[in-house]
C-alpha positions as CSV (number, residue, x, y, z in Angstrom):
1,M,225.5,78.2,20.8
2,E,226.1,77.6,17.1
3,P,229.6,78.8,16.0
4,Q,229.5,82.1,14.0
5,K,230.2,81.6,10.4
6,V,232.8,83.7,8.6
7,P,232.7,84.4,4.8
8,L,234.0,81.6,2.7
9,L,237.3,82.4,1.0
10,K,239.3,80.2,-1.3
11,T,242.4,79.4,0.8
12,V,242.9,79.0,4.5
13,R,246.4,79.6,5.9
14,V,247.0,77.8,9.2
15,L,249.7,79.0,11.6
16,V,250.5,75.8,13.5
17,T,253.2,77.5,15.6
18,D,254.8,80.8,16.4
19,A,258.2,79.1,17.0
20,C,261.0,79.4,14.5
21,N,264.7,78.4,14.2
22,L,265.7,81.4,12.1
23,R,265.6,85.2,12.8
24,C,264.9,86.6,9.3
25,K,264.9,90.4,9.1
26,R,261.7,90.7,7.2
27,C,259.8,88.0,8.9
28,F,256.4,88.9,10.2
29,N,255.9,85.4,11.6
30,E,252.8,85.5,9.5
31,G,251.4,88.5,11.4
32,Y,252.7,87.5,14.9
33,P,255.3,90.1,16.0
34,N,256.8,87.9,18.7
35,R,258.5,84.6,18.0
36,G,257.5,82.1,20.7
37,T,257.3,78.5,21.5
38,Y,253.5,77.8,21.2
39,F,252.5,74.7,19.2
40,A,248.9,74.4,18.1
41,D,246.7,71.6,19.3
42,K,245.4,69.5,16.4
43,E,241.8,69.4,17.8
44,T,241.8,73.2,18.3
45,L,242.8,73.8,14.7
46,V,240.3,71.3,13.3
47,D,237.5,72.9,15.5
48,A,238.4,76.3,14.0
49,F,237.4,74.9,10.5
50,A,233.9,74.5,11.9
51,R,233.6,78.3,11.8
52,L,234.4,78.4,8.1
53,G,232.0,77.8,5.2
54,E,232.5,74.8,2.9
55,P,234.0,73.7,0.6
56,I,237.5,75.0,1.3
57,Q,239.6,75.1,-1.8
58,S,243.0,74.6,-0.2
59,I,244.9,74.8,3.1
60,K,248.4,76.2,3.5
61,V,250.4,75.2,6.6
62,T,252.8,77.8,7.8
63,G,254.2,79.4,11.0
64,G,256.7,80.2,12.5
65,E,258.5,77.1,11.2
66,P,255.8,74.4,10.9
67,L,258.3,71.5,10.9
68,M,259.2,72.4,14.5
69,H,255.7,71.3,15.6
70,P,256.2,68.0,17.4
71,H,253.1,66.4,15.8
72,I,253.2,68.1,12.4
73,D,252.5,64.9,10.6
74,E,249.3,64.3,12.5
75,V,248.2,67.9,12.1
76,V,248.8,67.9,8.3
77,S,247.1,64.5,8.0
78,A,244.0,65.9,9.6
79,F,244.0,68.9,7.3
80,T,244.2,66.7,4.2
81,E,240.8,65.2,5.1
82,I,239.4,68.7,4.9
83,A,241.0,70.0,1.7
84,P,244.2,69.7,-0.4
85,T,247.0,70.8,1.9
86,S,250.5,72.2,1.3
87,L,253.3,73.2,3.7
88,T,255.9,76.0,3.6
89,T,259.2,75.6,5.4
90,N,262.6,77.3,5.7
91,G,264.1,73.9,4.9
92,L,266.3,73.5,8.0
93,L,264.4,70.4,9.2
94,L,263.4,69.1,5.8
95,R,265.2,65.8,5.9
96,H,264.3,65.0,9.5
97,K,260.6,66.0,9.6
98,A,259.2,66.2,6.1
99,A,259.6,62.5,5.5
100,D,256.7,62.0,8.0
101,L,254.3,64.0,5.8
102,A,252.0,62.3,3.3
103,P,253.6,62.2,-0.2
104,E,250.6,64.1,-1.7
105,V,251.4,67.2,0.4
106,P,253.4,69.6,-1.7
107,I,256.3,71.3,0.2
108,T,257.4,74.9,-0.5
109,V,260.9,75.9,0.6
110,S,261.7,79.5,1.2
111,I,265.2,80.3,-0.2
112,Y,267.0,83.1,1.7
113,G,270.3,83.2,-0.1
114,T,272.6,81.5,-2.7
115,R,275.7,82.1,-0.6
116,A,276.6,81.8,3.0
117,D,277.1,85.5,3.5
118,E,273.8,86.4,1.8
119,F,271.9,83.8,3.8
120,A,273.5,85.0,7.1
121,Q,272.6,88.6,6.4
122,Y,268.9,87.8,5.7
123,T,268.4,85.2,8.5
124,Q,270.7,86.7,11.1
125,M,272.1,83.3,11.7
126,P,275.8,82.1,11.5
127,A,277.0,81.5,7.9
128,S,277.5,77.8,8.7
129,V,273.7,77.3,8.8
130,F,273.7,77.9,5.1
131,E,275.6,74.7,4.5
132,K,273.1,72.8,6.7
133,V,270.1,74.2,4.7
134,T,271.8,73.4,1.4
135,E,272.4,69.8,2.6
136,Q,268.7,69.5,3.6
137,L,267.7,70.7,0.1
138,R,269.3,67.5,-1.3
139,V,266.1,65.6,-0.4
140,V,264.4,67.6,-3.2
141,N,266.4,65.4,-5.6
142,E,266.1,62.2,-3.6
143,W,262.3,62.1,-2.9
144,D,260.8,61.7,-6.4
145,D,257.4,60.9,-5.0
146,R,256.8,64.4,-3.7
147,T,256.2,67.9,-5.2
148,F,258.7,70.6,-4.1
149,R,258.4,74.3,-4.8
150,A,260.8,77.2,-4.0
151,N,259.9,80.7,-2.9
152,I,262.3,83.7,-3.3
153,I,261.5,87.2,-2.2
154,I,262.9,89.8,-4.5
155,Q,265.3,91.9,-2.4
156,P,266.1,95.6,-2.2
157,R,269.8,95.0,-2.3
158,K,272.3,95.9,-5.1
159,Q,274.0,92.5,-4.8
160,W,270.7,90.6,-5.3
161,S,270.6,88.7,-8.6
162,V,267.8,86.8,-10.2
163,L,270.2,84.9,-12.4
164,R,272.2,83.7,-9.4
165,Y,269.1,82.3,-7.8
166,V,268.1,80.5,-11.0
167,R,271.5,78.9,-11.3
168,F,271.6,77.9,-7.6
169,L,268.2,76.2,-7.9
170,E,269.2,74.4,-11.0
171,E,271.0,71.9,-8.7
172,F,267.6,70.9,-7.2
173,S,264.5,69.3,-8.8
174,F,262.0,72.0,-7.8
175,S,258.9,71.8,-10.0
176,T,258.0,75.4,-9.4
177,V,260.2,78.5,-8.6
178,R,258.3,81.5,-7.4
179,F,259.7,85.0,-7.2
180,L,257.6,87.1,-4.8
181,T,257.4,90.8,-4.8
182,L,258.4,92.7,-1.6
183,L,256.3,94.1,1.2
184,G,256.9,97.3,3.1
185,P,258.4,100.7,2.3
186,E,261.5,99.3,0.7
187,K,259.4,98.2,-2.3
188,D,259.7,101.8,-3.6
189,S,263.5,101.8,-3.3
190,V,265.7,102.1,-6.4
191,A,267.5,98.8,-5.7
192,Y,264.3,96.9,-5.4
193,L,262.7,98.3,-8.5
194,K,265.8,97.5,-10.5
195,N,265.8,93.9,-9.2
196,L,262.1,93.5,-9.9
197,Q,262.5,94.8,-13.4
198,A,265.5,92.5,-13.9
199,T,263.4,89.5,-12.8
200,V,260.6,90.4,-15.1
201,E,263.0,90.8,-18.0
202,F,264.7,87.5,-17.3
203,L,261.4,85.6,-17.2
204,E,260.1,87.2,-20.3
205,Q,263.4,86.7,-22.3
206,Y,264.3,83.1,-21.3
207,T,261.0,81.5,-20.6
208,E,257.6,81.1,-22.3
209,S,254.7,82.9,-20.7
210,E,251.8,80.6,-19.7
211,P,248.1,81.6,-19.1
212,S,247.1,81.6,-15.4
213,D,243.7,81.4,-13.8
214,D,245.1,83.5,-10.9
215,P,245.6,87.2,-11.8
216,S,248.1,87.6,-9.0
217,I,250.5,85.1,-10.6
218,R,252.4,85.3,-13.9
219,S,253.6,81.8,-15.0
220,F,256.5,81.1,-17.2
221,D,257.3,77.6,-18.6
222,A,261.0,76.7,-18.8
223,G,260.6,73.0,-19.7
224,N,261.3,71.0,-16.6
225,V,260.5,73.9,-14.2
226,E,257.7,76.5,-14.0
227,Y,258.7,80.0,-12.9
228,Q,256.1,82.3,-11.4
229,L,256.1,86.0,-10.5
230,V,253.8,86.4,-7.5
231,V,252.2,89.8,-6.7
232,Q,252.0,90.4,-3.0
233,Y,249.0,91.2,-0.8
234,D,249.4,95.0,-0.6
235,E,249.4,95.4,-4.3
236,F,245.6,95.0,-4.4
237,D,242.7,97.3,-3.5
238,A,241.0,96.9,-0.1
239,D,237.7,95.8,-1.6
240,V,239.4,93.1,-3.6
241,R,241.3,91.9,-0.6
242,D,238.1,91.8,1.5
243,R,236.4,89.7,-1.2
244,F,239.1,87.3,-2.1
245,G,241.8,87.4,0.6
246,F,242.9,84.6,2.8
247,V,241.2,83.3,5.9
248,W,243.8,82.7,8.7
249,I,243.6,80.3,11.5
250,G,246.1,81.2,14.3
251,P,247.9,78.7,16.5
252,R,245.3,79.1,19.3
253,G,242.4,78.6,16.9
254,E,241.8,82.3,16.1
255,V,240.0,82.9,12.8
256,Y,240.9,86.0,10.9
257,Q,239.9,87.5,7.5
258,N,242.6,89.8,6.0
259,K,243.9,90.4,9.5
260,D,247.1,92.2,8.7
261,E,248.2,94.0,5.5
262,S,251.8,93.1,6.4
263,V,251.3,89.4,5.5
264,F,251.3,88.3,1.9
265,S,248.9,86.4,-0.3
266,T,249.6,84.6,-3.6
267,R,246.1,83.6,-4.7
268,G,242.6,84.7,-5.3
269,F,242.6,88.3,-6.3
270,T,241.3,90.1,-9.4
271,Q,242.9,93.4,-10.2
272,P,246.2,94.9,-8.9
273,R,246.2,98.5,-7.8
274,S,247.1,100.8,-10.7
């Protein structure tokens, strides 16, 4: 029986594992509520692409923590033969595992704090882990043959500061720094709205706005780094999400289209909800 085709969407997010080495409060494990220890089989994931139309514009490798996958280099290498591929990580295994990835694969690091106490509060890990992550981030300065990006979720906390994140990341050679809007009910909180407004004001005041082909992203040029304000998945109408949202491939080869409004998207939409 011929595999059933699903509608072609721009980007495919592939969840290569549901395992993670952090316990972040707002982590949806990319839609999977239970953190586990399942590592996707390369052949299973590649076969899942047979149910998608072609061509695929890009592939985003995620999890869980994808660098925990014992054969992540082989999995990512297989994906690069299908479409341009990038990987998102929490950075804890960056030095040990990312070196095995092909240099043309951009790596996005999620930044969960600029201080040990802030990091520990978000990740629910000992504060000492912050120093380990910071040390891992040094490879961003050392590996000049690779593109590194940083993701920061704007938080609903009074102590959160966009300027502190900007100054923290100045120590590292990230080509792009993305500030992501928040998911869930806290996005209507006073603290979050103030932090969102402060982020927008900072970007508009200290950087130069650049045109973007993607309506969900506002880009700002700051010379040696590009800042982006990324609008989350639930800021768009359902019909737009249905037409332009991600296709997801789960660690067991499941194929989903817009399977969960709790997960976010950064690309491919047209008009945010008014």
